[in-house]
C-alpha positions in Angstrom: -19.9 -15.9 -14.0 -19.0 -12.4 -13.2 -19.3 -11.3 -9.5 -18.4 -7.7 -10.6 -19.0 -5.9 -13.9 -17.4 -2.4 -14.4 -18.5 -0.5 -17.5 -17.5 2.9 -18.9 -15.7 3.9 -15.7 -14.3 7.5 -15.8 -12.6 9.1 -12.8 -10.6 12.4 -12.5 -9.4 14.9 -9.9 -8.8 18.5 -10.8 -6.7 18.4 -14.0 -5.6 14.7 -13.5 -7.6 12.0 -15.3 -7.1 8.6 -13.6 -9.1 6.5 -16.2 -11.6 7.1 -19.0 -14.3 4.7 -20.2 -12.6 1.7 -18.5 -14.4 -1.6 -18.5 -13.6 -5.0 -17.0 -15.1 -8.0 -15.1 -14.1 -10.0 -12.1 -15.1 -13.6 -12.4 -16.2 -15.8 -9.6 -12.9 -17.6 -9.0 -10.5 -15.0 -10.2 -7.7 -13.6 -8.0 -6.9 -10.3 -9.7 -3.8 -8.3 -9.0 -4.1 -4.5 -9.4 -0.8 -2.9 -10.4 0.4 0.6 -11.5 2.5 3.5 -10.3 1.7 5.5 -7.2 -1.1 7.9 -7.9 -2.4 5.9 -10.9 -5.7 5.4 -9.1 -5.5 1.9 -7.7 -6.8 2.6 -4.2 -9.4 5.0 -5.7 -10.6 2.1 -7.9 -11.2 0.0 -4.8 -13.0 2.9 -3.0 -15.2 3.3 -6.1 -16.0 -0.4 -6.1 -17.2 -0.4 -2.5 -19.1 2.9 -2.9 -16.8 5.1 -0.7 -16.0 7.3 -3.7 -18.3 8.3 -6.6 -16.9 8.1 -10.1 -17.4 10.8 -12.7 -19.1 8.3 -14.9 -19.7 4.6 -15.3 -21.6 1.7 -13.7 -20.5 -0.7 -11.0 -22.6 -3.9 -10.8 -22.0 -6.5 -8.1 -23.6 -9.9 -8.2 -26.7 -9.8 -6.0 -26.2 -10.9 -2.4 -22.4 -11.1 -2.7 -20.5 -10.6 0.6 -17.5 -8.2 0.2 -14.5 -8.1 2.6 -12.4 -4.9 2.4 -9.2 -4.3 4.2 -9.9 -0.9 5.6 -6.7 0.4 7.4 -8.7 3.4 8.8 -11.6 1.6 10.4 -12.7 3.0 13.7 -12.0 0.8 16.7 -13.6 1.6 20.0 -11.2 2.9 22.7 -10.1 0.2 25.1 -11.1 -2.7 22.8 -8.7 -5.7 23.1 -7.4 -7.8 20.2 -9.6 -10.8 21.0 -12.8 -8.7 21.4 -12.1 -7.0 18.0 -11.6 -10.4 16.3 -14.8 -11.7 17.8 -16.8 -8.8 16.1 -16.3 -10.8 12.9 -18.9 -13.2 14.3 -21.3 -10.6 15.8 -24.4 -12.1 13.9 -23.6 -15.6 15.0 -23.2 -14.6 18.6 -26.5 -12.7 18.5 -28.2 -15.8 17.0 -26.6 -17.9 19.8 -28.1 -15.5 22.4 -31.5 -15.7 20.7 -31.3 -19.5 20.8 -30.4 -19.6 24.5 -33.3 -17.3 25.3 -35.7 -19.5 23.3 -34.5 -22.6 25.2 -34.9 -20.7 28.5 -38.4 -19.6 27.5 -39.3 -23.2 26.5 -38.2 -24.4 29.9 -40.8 -22.1 31.5 -43.6 -22.3 29.0 -43.1 -25.8 27.4 -44.2 -24.3 24.1 -43.1 -26.6 21.2 -43.0 -23.7 18.8 -40.2 -22.1 20.8 -38.3 -25.4 20.6 -38.7 -25.5 16.8 -37.4 -21.9 16.4 -34.4 -22.7 18.6 -33.7 -25.8 16.5 -33.7 -23.8 13.3 -31.2 -21.4 14.8 -29.1 -24.4 16.1 -29.0 -25.7 12.5 -27.8 -22.3 11.2 -25.1 -22.1 13.9 -23.9 -25.6 12.9 -23.9 -24.7 9.2 -21.7 -21.7 10.0 -19.2 -23.6 12.2 -20.2 -21.5 15.3 -18.6 -24.0 17.7 -15.3 -23.9 15.8 -14.9 -20.1 16.1 -12.2 -20.2 18.7 -10.2 -22.7 16.7 -10.5 -20.6 13.6 -9.5 -17.4 15.5 -6.4 -19.2 16.9 -5.5 -20.4 13.3 -5.6 -16.9 11.8 -3.9 -15.3 14.8 -1.0 -17.8 14.6 -0.8 -17.4 10.8 -0.5 -13.6 10.9 1.8 -13.5 14.0 -0.8 -12.0 16.4 -0.5 -14.6 19.1 2.7 -13.1 20.6 1.0 -9.7 20.9 -1.5 -11.2 23.5 -5.2 -11.6 23.2 -5.9 -9.0 25.9 -3.6 -6.3 24.5 -5.5 -3.0 23.9 -5.5 -2.1 20.2 -5.0 1.6 20.8 -1.7 0.8 22.4 -0.4 -1.1 19.4 1.9 -0.1 16.5 0.4 0.8 13.2 1.8 -2.5 11.7 0.1 -4.6 14.5 -3.2 -2.7 14.0 -3.1 -3.4 10.3 -2.5 -7.1 10.8 -5.5 -7.3 13.3 -7.8 -5.6 10.8 -6.7 -8.1 8.1 -7.3 -11.0 10.5 -10.8 -9.8 11.2 -11.6 -9.5 7.5 -10.4 -13.0 6.8 -12.4 -14.4 9.7 -15.6 -12.9 8.2 -15.1 -15.3 5.3 -16.5 -13.0 2.5 -17.3 -14.1 -1.0 -14.9 -11.4 -2.4 -11.7 -10.1 -0.8 -10.4 -6.6 -1.6 -6.9 -6.1 -0.3 -4.8 -2.9 -0.5 -1.1 -3.5 0.1 -1.7 -6.5 2.5 2.0 -7.4 2.8 3.2 -4.0 4.0 3.3 -5.0 7.7 3.8 -8.8 7.3 7.0 -10.7 7.8 8.1 -13.5 5.5 6.5 -16.3 7.4 3.2 -14.4 7.7 3.3 -13.6 4.0 3.8 -17.3 3.2 0.7 -18.0 5.4 -1.4 -15.4 3.5 -0.2 -16.9 0.2 -1.5 -20.3 1.3 -4.7 -18.8 2.6 -5.4 -17.0 -0.7 -4.5 -20.0 -2.8 -7.0 -22.1 -0.8 -9.7 -19.3 -1.0 -12.4 -20.4 -3.3 -13.9 -16.9 -3.8 -12.8 -13.9 -5.9 -10.1 -11.5 -4.8 -8.7 -8.1 -5.9 -5.3 -7.4 -4.5 -3.3 -4.1 -4.8 0.3 -4.7 -4.2 3.8 -3.5 -5.2 5.2 -6.9 -4.0 5.4 -8.5 -7.4 6.7 -11.8 -6.0 3.6 -12.0 -3.8 1.3 -11.2 -6.8 3.0 -13.9 -8.9 2.0 -16.5 -6.4 -1.6 -15.5 -5.6 -3.1 -14.1 -8.8 -4.4 -15.6 -12.1 -5.3 -12.3 -13.8 -3.9 -8.7 -13.6 -5.4 -5.3 -14.1 -2.8 -2.7 -15.1 -3.8 0.9 -14.1 -1.7 3.3 -16.1 -2.0 6.4 -18.4 -5.7 6.8 -18.0 -6.5 3.2 -18.9 -7.4 -0.1 -17.0 -6.2 -3.1 -19.0 -6.9 -6.6 -18.0 -4.5 -9.4 -18.7 -5.1 -13.2 -18.2 -2.4 -15.2 -16.5 0.2 -14.5 -13.8 1.9 -11.2 -13.1 4.9 -12.1 -15.2 2.7 -13.3 -18.1 0.7 -10.0 -17.8 3.9 -7.9 -17.9 5.1 -9.8 -21.0 1.7 -9.1 -22.7 2.0 -5.4 -21.7 5.5 -5.2 -23.2 4.3 -6.9 -26.4 1.4 -4.5 -26.6 3.7 -1.5 -26.0 6.1 -2.7 -28.8 3.2 -3.3 -31.2 1.8 0.2 -30.4 5.3 1.7 -31.0 5.6 -0.1 -34.4 2.1 1.1 -35.4 2.9 4.7 -34.2 6.2 4.8 -36.2 4.5 3.3 -39.3 1.7 5.9 -39.1 4.2 8.8 -38.6 5.9 7.8 -41.9 2.5 8.0 -43.7 1.7 11.4 -42.0 5.1 12.8 -42.9 4.8 11.6 -46.5 1.3 13.2 -46.8 2.4 16.5 -45.3 5.4 16.7 -47.7 3.0 16.2 -50.6 0.6 18.8 -49.3 3.4 21.4 -48.8 4.7 20.8 -52.3 1.5 20.7 -54.2 -1.0 22.9 -52.3 -0.9 25.7 -54.9 0.0 23.7 -58.0 -1.7 21.5 -60.6 -2.0 18.8 -57.9 -3.9 21.0 -55.4 -7.0 18.8 -55.6 -4.9 15.8 -54.6 -3.3 17.9 -51.8 -6.7 18.8 -50.4 -7.7 15.2 -50.5 -4.6 14.3 -48.5 -5.5 17.0 -46.0 -8.9 15.5 -45.5 -7.4 12.1 -45.2 -5.1 13.3 -42.4 -8.0 15.1 -40.6 -10.1 11.8 -40.6 -7.1 9.7 -39.6 -7.4 8.2 -36.0 -4.0 9.2 -34.5 -2.0 6.5 -32.7 -0.4 7.8 -29.5 3.2 7.0 -28.8 3.8 4.5 -25.9 4.1 6.4 -22.6 6.8 5.7 -20.0 6.3 5.6 -16.3 7.2 8.7 -14.3 10.6 8.2 -12.6 11.0 9.6 -9.1 14.5 10.7 -8.2 15.8 11.6 -4.7 18.9 13.4 -3.3 19.5 13.8 0.4 21.8 16.8 0.8 24.8 16.0 3.0 26.2 18.2 5.8 29.8 17.5 6.8 30.6 16.2 10.2 34.0 16.6 12.0 33.6 13.4 14.0 34.7 9.8 13.2 32.3 8.4 15.8 28.7 8.9 14.7 26.6 7.0 17.3 27.2 4.8 20.4 24.4 2.8 22.0 25.3 1.3 25.4 23.1 -1.3 27.2 20.0 0.5 26.0 16.9 -1.1 27.4 13.7 -0.1 25.5 10.0 -0.6 26.0 7.0 1.0 27.6 5.9 -0.7 30.8 8.5 -3.5 30.6 11.6 -4.2 28.4 10.9 -5.5 24.9 14.5 -6.4 24.2 17.6 -7.4 25.9 19.9 -4.5 26.5 21.3 -3.2 23.1 24.9 -2.2 22.5 26.4 -1.2 19.2 28.4 1.7 17.6 28.6 3.3 14.2 31.6 5.2 12.7 31.1 8.0 10.1 29.6 6.8 6.9 28.4 3.4 8.0 25.0 2.0 7.0 23.2 -0.3 9.4 20.1 -2.5 8.9 17.6 -3.4 11.6 15.8 -6.7 10.9 13.3 -8.8 12.8 9.6 -9.6 12.6 7.0 -6.8 12.8 6.1 -5.8 16.3 9.4 -7.1 17.8 10.5 -3.6 18.8 12.5 -2.1 15.9 10.5 1.1 15.8 10.6 1.4 19.6 14.4 0.9 19.5 14.7 3.8 17.0 12.5 6.1 18.9 14.4 5.4 22.1 17.7 6.1 20.3 16.2 9.4 19.2 14.9 10.1 22.7 11.3 10.4 21.3 10.3 7.9 24.0 12.3 7.5 27.2 14.7 4.5 27.5 14.2 2.2 30.5 18.0 2.0 31.0 21.3 2.6 29.2 22.0 5.5 26.8 22.4 6.4 23.1 24.9 9.2 22.2 25.2 10.8 18.8 28.2 12.8 17.7 27.9 16.5 18.7 28.0 17.4 15.0 25.3 14.9 14.0 22.5 16.3 11.9 19.7 13.8 11.9 16.7 13.3 9.5 14.1 10.7 10.6 11.5 9.0 8.4 8.6 7.7 10.5 6.6 4.9 8.8 3.2 6.3 10.1 1.4 8.5 7.6 0.2 11.1 10.1 0.0 14.9 9.4 -0.6 17.8 11.8 -3.4 18.9 9.4 -4.3 16.3 6.7 -6.6 18.8 5.0 -3.6 20.9 3.8 -2.1 20.2 0.4 1.6 19.0 0.0 2.5 22.6 -1.1 0.8 24.2 2.0 2.3 21.5 4.3 5.8 22.3 3.2 5.3 26.0 3.1 4.3 25.9 6.8 7.5 24.0 7.6 9.7 26.2 5.4 8.0 29.7 5.3 10.8 31.4 3.4 10.9 28.8 0.6 9.6 29.8 -2.8 6.5 27.8 -4.0 8.3 27.2 -7.3 11.2 25.4 -5.4 8.7 23.3 -3.5 6.8 22.3 -6.7 10.1 21.3 -8.3 11.1 19.2 -5.4 7.7 17.5 -5.3 7.8 16.9 -9.0 11.2 15.2 -8.8 9.7 12.9 -6.0 6.9 11.9 -8.4 4.1 14.2 -7.2 2.4 15.8 -10.2 0.9 19.3 -10.3 -2.6 18.2 -9.6 -1.6 16.2 -6.5 0.6 19.1 -5.3 -2.7 21.0 -4.8 -4.8 18.1 -3.4 -5.5 17.6 0.3 -3.0 15.2 1.9 -5.8 12.8 3.1 -6.9 12.4 -0.5 -3.5 11.2 -1.7 -2.6 7.5 -1.8 -0.3 6.0 0.7 2.5 6.0 -1.9 2.0 9.6 -2.8 2.0 10.6 0.9 5.3 8.6 1.4 6.8 10.6 -1.6 5.8 13.9 0.1 7.5 12.7 3.3 10.7 11.8 1.4 10.6 15.2 -0.4 10.4 17.0 3.0 13.6 15.1 4.1 15.4 16.3 1.1 14.9 19.9 2.1 17.1 19.8 5.2 20.8 18.8 4.9 21.9 16.1 7.3 24.7 13.5 7.9 22.6 10.8 9.6 19.5 9.3 8.0 17.1 7.1 10.0 14.5 5.4 7.8 11.8 3.2 9.3 10.1 1.1 6.6 10.4 3.8 3.9 9.3 1.5 1.0 5.8 0.7 2.3 3.3 1.8 -0.3 6.0 2.7 -3.0 6.0 1.3 -6.5 9.0 -0.4 -7.9 10.3 2.6 -9.9 10.2 4.8 -6.8 11.9 2.2 -4.7 14.8 2.0 -7.1 15.1 5.8 -7.0 15.1 5.8 -3.2 17.6 2.9 -3.0 20.1 4.7 -5.3 19.8 7.9 -3.2 20.5 6.0 0.0 23.4 4.2 -1.5 24.8 7.5 -2.8 24.3 9.3 0.6 27.8 9.7 2.1 26.6 9.9 5.7 25.2 7.4 8.2 22.1 5.4 7.7 19.9 3.2 10.0 17.4 1.4 7.8 14.4 -0.7 9.0 13.0 -2.7 6.1 11.3 -6.1 5.5 12.0 -6.0 1.8 15.0 -8.1 1.1 15.2 -7.0 -2.5 15.5 -3.4 -1.4 18.4 -3.8 1.2 20.3 -6.8 0.0 24.0 -6.4 -0.7 24.8 -2.8 0.0 24.6 -2.2 3.8 27.6 -2.5 6.1 26.1 -4.0 9.2 22.9 -5.9 10.2 21.4 -5.9 13.7 18.8 -8.7 14.1 16.5 -7.2 16.7 14.5 -10.5 16.8 17.4 -12.2 18.6 17.2 -9.5 21.3 13.4 -10.0 21.8 12.3 -10.9 25.4 8.8 -12.0 24.2 
């Protein structure tokens, strides 16, 4: 039985059509992966399904009474709220029922009215049915599974990193135990152990799920059907991710064969028409013209847009690029043991360790964006540094990518900016769209394009692959490998960094938690 029925869905922005007349169903026990390039419309699809965005056309029908859980990265969290208080909001209704029950029992003690006792008993049954008295055990289980225990129950959420905040929002959604789970890039801020826990959770989850992810290994383990969003269509495939991609490739090959076959027919008919339009066979030529006019044309298979990057290099006259000496980092107290390392010209270094251990804090301390507690970090005097911050924050998110870059580089010609954005995979329509309307992957591409506009000899990249599709990751990896200068890379994606970096610093081993 379908919990979701989508019919005739059409969605477009400006001159970009995301999908046209798309239809599919989500069955009760299906775990559906949503795949496609950045900007294809995956996140928009989820927003349409939950009513946050209105489509141009089409109908969205959810099964009556279905409870939907959505991983909303931008949910408002009250200032000063702690981790444990936020997680407890997943059970607000149950806590309210418990308060009502206690009041009924208190009123009964005063009035001895059996009707009060009966009402309290009904609430008690409802609380028991919803495992109210196991809430703390379930909270602990989810906190441990997602690596939140080390953060501390009383840690104020507004003081946490973006990755920690995302994990907390995911934890609350899972604790709400919905009938349908909608997840948009859930593994972006999870470490390997926590991804494994989420895989087990989803495989045990009896409800339906829709999961947007560019982590194809993850999708392979948690999905049994795939929706491919590409070239204005939404195509549903049965089976695992790998099976779906094989079906997609077979469909593409079949389309290519049919296209080439039709082109032979068209070319043969056109030759006949050109040769006989004015001769004795003109009637037959006109008949061929009518045949061509009525023919339903087969489109050639389309290929994914390839993003390419090039980080311009500025020469440095120094052999020593960076020296970090007994650097102690943190806010109110040290997060790590004092850090010491050095980099010579051209070396590439990887920071590893679980999310929240202090990798981003270490980078910001090296860059002096936050003060170190002790020690020092010294770059070469000729160092020219470009820094990629993983947070997608903009001074004015209502500006377009073109306006944003024009404000940063006032003398740069709009044509040059458009060319750079196009090479990064941002099409003409998205160049003129407000930044806050772009997907996470598209915003990341804009940030990477901005880095390309300033020559440097030292790149510092903090989780640059979050939100990116596979084709873009490959383009970025090649650009980083080709860059002749220094690189400090923070990444949790082994497939991205394996085998080409010179040094590895395991920040987890320096943790004082």
